[in-house]
N, C-alpha and C positions, 0 to 999 in steps of 0.2 A: 406836153403831149407831142409826140412825133407824128408828122403827117406823112402819109405814104408817098414815096418818090415815084414819079411817073416820067419815064423818058428812056433814053437809051444810055447804056454804059459801055464804054469800049475798054476792053481788057487786052492783055498781051495775047498775041496770036491773031489780032485783028478780028476778034469775034465780038459781036455785040450781044449783050445779055439784057433782058428787060429789067427795069428797076425793081419791080415787085419781087422778082426772084432773088435779086441780090439782097434785099432787106429780109426776106424770110430765112435765109441761111444764117445770118448774123444773130437773129433772135433765138434760134434753136441752140446755138452754141452758148449763149448766155444762160439759157435755162439749164443746160447740162452743168455749166460751171456752178450755178447756185445749188444744184442737187449735190454736187461733189463736196462743196463747202459745208453744207448741212450735215452730210454723212461724216465728214472729218470732225466737225464740232461735236456731233453726238458721241462718237467714239471717245473723244477727249473727255467729255462729261462723264461717260460711264467709267472710264479709267480713274478719273478723279474721285467719283463716288465710291468705287471699289477701294481706293486707297484710304478714304475716310473711314469706311466700315472696318477695314483691317486694322486701322489705327485705334478705333474705339474698342474692338475686341481685345487687342493687345493691352490697352489701357486698363480695361476692367479685369483681365486675367492677372495683370501685375498687381492690381489692388487686392484681388482675392488671395493671391499667394502671400502678400504682405499681411493680410488679416490672419491667415492661418499660421504664419510664422510668429505673429505677436502672441505672447502669453495671455491666457484668459485670467482675468482678475478673480481671485477666490473670495466668495461672499460668505460671511458667517451664517450658519444655519439658524433658522428661527427656532425659538424654544418650542418643545413639544407640548401641545395643549392637553391637559389632563383634568380629571375631576378628583376631588379629595373628600375625605370624610374624617371628621374629628371625633374620636371615640371617647365616650365617657361611660363609667359603670352604669349598668342597667339590669333589671331582673331578666333572668334567662331560665327557661325550662327545657328539659330534654324529654321527649315523648317517644313512645313506640306504639304502633297501631297493629291490632290483631283482629281476627274474625272469630265468631262463635255463633251460638244459637241460644234461644230461650228454652229452658228446661223446667218441667213441672217440679214443684216442691216435693210431691209424692206421686208415684206412679205404681200401679199394681195390676198384674195380669192374674185374674182370679179364676182358678180351676174349680171343678166339682170335687168334693171330698168323699162322696158316696156315689156308687153306681146306680143311676136311676134315669128314667125318661123325663125330658123337659116337658113340663105341663103348661107353663105360662112364663112370658117375658114381660116384666112390669115396666122396664125403662129401656130406651134405645139410644143410639148414638146422638150426642149433643145434649141429652137430658141432664139437668142439674139434680143431684141427689144429696141428701144429708146422711150423716153417719148413722148406720143402723137401718136405713131403708131397704126393703126387700127388692132385689133386682130381678131374680129368676126363681121360679117355683118348680121343684122337682116332684116326681111321684113319690108320695110318702105312705102309701097304703100298706106296703109290705112291712115297713118299720113300725107302723101303727099296730098291726096285728101282732108283731113280735113283742111290743111293749105290753099289750093286753095279756099275752100268754105269760110273760114274766111276772106280771102283777098277780095273776091267778096262782102261779107257782109259789109266789111269796105267801099268799094266804094259806095255801095247803101246808107249806113247810112250817109256818107259824102255828097252825093248828096241831100238827104232829109234835112240834116242839113242846107245846103246852101239855099235851097228853104225856109225853115221856118225862117231862119235868115232874109231873104229879106222880107218875109211876116210880121215878127214881127216889122221890121222898118216901113213898110207901116201902120200897125195897130197903131203903136205909133203916127204917124203923124195924122191919121184919128181920133184917140181918142182925140188928142189935139184940133182938130177942132170939136170935139163932134159929129162926124158923126157916129161912132160905139160905142156900149156899152163897159163898162170896162171889162166885162166878155170875150168878144172876144179877147181883148188884152191879158188877162190872159191866154187864151187857146194857143195863139201863143207863149207866153213866156214859157209855160209848155212844148210845143212840142220841142222848142229849147233845154231846159234842159234835156228832156228825150233822145233826139238824141245824145247830148254830152255824157251822161252817157252810152248809148249803144255803142257809138264809143270807149269809154274808156274800157268798159267791153270786147268788141270784140278784142281790141288791146292786152288786157291781155291774152285772150284765144289764140290769134294767137302766142303770145310770148311763152306760155306754150306748144303749139303744136310744135313750132320750137325746143324748148328744148327737148321734147320727141322724135322728129325726130333725134336729135343728139344722143339720147340714143340708136338708132338702129345701131350706129357705136361704138362698144365697143373698147375703146382705152387704151393704157398702161398708168397708172398714174405715172410711173417712169421707168427709164431705168433698164433693168434686163433680166432675162431669164425665159421662160415658164417652170414651174416645173411640172404642171399637167393640162391636158385638160379633162374636165368632161362633154362634150357635143359633138354632131355631127350634121352635116347638116341635116335639116329636123326636129330637135327637136323643140318642142314648149316651149318657156321660160315662167316662172312664175316670175313676178316682185319681186325682193328682197327675193327670196327663194333659190333654189339650186344654188350654185356657178357654173359658166361656166368654169372657169380656175383658176389656182393659179400661181401668178407671184412673183418671188423672185429677190431681188436686190443683185448683186455681189459686190456692193460698200458698204463700211461701215460694213463689216462682223465683227462679235464679237464672243468672247468665253463666253459661259454661263456655270458656274461651280456650282455643287451642293456641299453643305457643311453640315456636321452633325450639328444639332442645338447646341450641347455642345461646338462647336468651334466658334460659331458666335461672341462670346465676344472677341475672339482673333484677329478678322479681323477688318480692317478699310480702308477707301478709301485712296489710295496713297501707300499702301504696294506694294513692288516689287513682281512680280510673273513671273515665267518662264513657257511658254506655249510650249508643245511638241505635235505635230500632226504627228504620225507615218505614216499615209496613204499618207500624202503629203510631208513627209520627211522635216518637217518644225520645227524650233526651234526659238522662239521669246522671247524677254525680254520686259515685259510690266508692268503696274501697275493697281491695282484694281481701277476701275472707279465708279462703282455703286454697292451698296448692297441692294437687294430687301427688302422692309419692311415686307413682308408677307412670311410665311413658306408654303411649298408645302403641300396641304391638304392631300395628299396620303402618301408621304414619311416622312413628318414632317421635311424636310431638308430646310436649308436656301440656298440662291442663290446669287452669285455675278457675275458681268460681266466685261469684259475688251475688248477694241477694238483690232482688229487684223491688220488693215491697217493704223493705226495712227503712224507707225514707218517709218524709212528710207528704210526698206526692201520692195521689190516688191513681192506681194503675187503671187504664181504660179497659172497657169490656172487649175491645178489639185486639187485646194482647193474648196470643195463644202460644202454647209450647211448640217448639220447632221453628219459630220465626228466626230469620237471620239477623245478626247484630254485628256492630263494630265496636271494639273496645280500645280506647286510647289511654295507655298507662303513663302516668307521670313518673319517669324513672328518677329524675333528679331536679332540684330547684336551686337556683342561685339568686340571692337577693341583689348582689352587685357584681356583675361579670362583664368583662370586655369581650366583645364579639366584632367580627368583621364580615363583610359579604364573602361568600365562598369564592367568587371569581377574583377577589383581590389577593388570595393566597396563592403564591407562585412557588415554583421549584427551580433550584439551581443545583444540578447534580443530585446529591443525596440530601441536601439541605432544603428546607422550606422557609419562606419568609415573605415579607412585603416590602414595597418601596414607600418611603416616607417623603413628604414634601418639606424640605428644609431650605429656606432662603432662596427659593427659585431653583433648587437642584434636587434631583431624585437620589435618595440614599437607601441602599439595601440594608434591611434589618432581619437577621435570622430570628425565628421564634419557634415556640412549641405550641401546637394546636391540640384541641380536644374534640369533643363531640360536634356533630353537625346537626342543626335543627332549623327547618324552614329557610334553607339557603344561607344560614349564618353559621360561622365557625367560632367555637369557644376558644379564646386565647388563654393558655395556661401560663406562659411566661414569654418575655421578650418585648412586650408592648406596655406602655404606661398611659394612663389617662391623659387626654389633652393632645396627644400627638396626631398629626394629620397624615392619614393613610391615603396613598394614591390608589384609587379603585378602578382606574381605566385599564382594561386588559389589552395592552399594546406591547407587541413583541420587541419594539424598538427601545423600550425602557432599559436602562442600565445605570449602574452606580456612577454618580457624578454628572449625568446628563442634565442639561438645562431644560427646565420645564416651566410651564406657566399655567395658571388657572384662569381661563377666560371668564369674563363677566357673565356671559350667557350661561355657562355651566356652573362656575363658582363652587361653593361649598355645598355638598349634598347633605341633606338632613338625614339623621339616622333612620 
């Protein structure tokens, strides 16, 4: 520790300076020297640090350039993971689905056959009737009077005929005795012939009148149900004009199915067909019975029909003509066919085929396919039983590509 100097100091020029002033100036210079030294050292440190950073940047830049200049090692690609399917012969059916409707076995629109006023309606819409039941009664008074007149005419004609037959026998005897001329005998014979013809004509008129009288009772031609009533009491009927009612038979109901004309060549009588009627909750197995020879003039579709009540099942009471139905026709059956999923069939240019899994490699196999049913394609040629077909739809597949079947995917069951 330095003690302050107290006294006088003589310097050149014979001037005396106090000691404390001399000591103060020396301390100030030391402090300046220390600050100068620190500043110099700091600048040196900054320069050294900058040099170190520049060296590090250059080092890493050189390393990066060397890494880029070095060739990247080529790694062998991993085999493509695929799923396979081993195909074996199995039953295969080709189906076609169409729509249609339930039709009555018999349907008749019944008009009046004589002109008369409607007197009574015995049955209305929905009523079940038996064959021969009276449905509508017409006014029969006029026809009744005509029948009575014709019967009276018949009695008169027969009475006249009896008289002239006796007269003719008498004239024949008199002519043999030459009492009367031949012309009188001819007149009696002519009268007998005319009366016989009149009786025959009257009998035919009476028969026709009785037939027309029967027409005033409109009867059911077959057992069924009244579908529509198109007249009321008091209406005047016109013979063979406007129908009075529509009758449908609930026996012998059939399915009438519409088919596009391009499919008509695939159908034939006897093909199995499944009928589904959702409204009646009905499923039936039947066969095509009839194919209509003419196309529908509006839709240009063909039509086939099959019976509904010709099987062992009892049809429900909820089944009505006009209900919609779906018909599935079995166009072909194969007992042992090779099929593949539709997405496994690929195209390469104009050819189609599949990739097979052979010893860890994908191999292209051209083939000929057939019909498609339920997402499966019938194979006609090019594939044999037991071969493993790659079913993974991957655009990277190519002939000779290494592939693998992961354990998680493995072999897909048919």
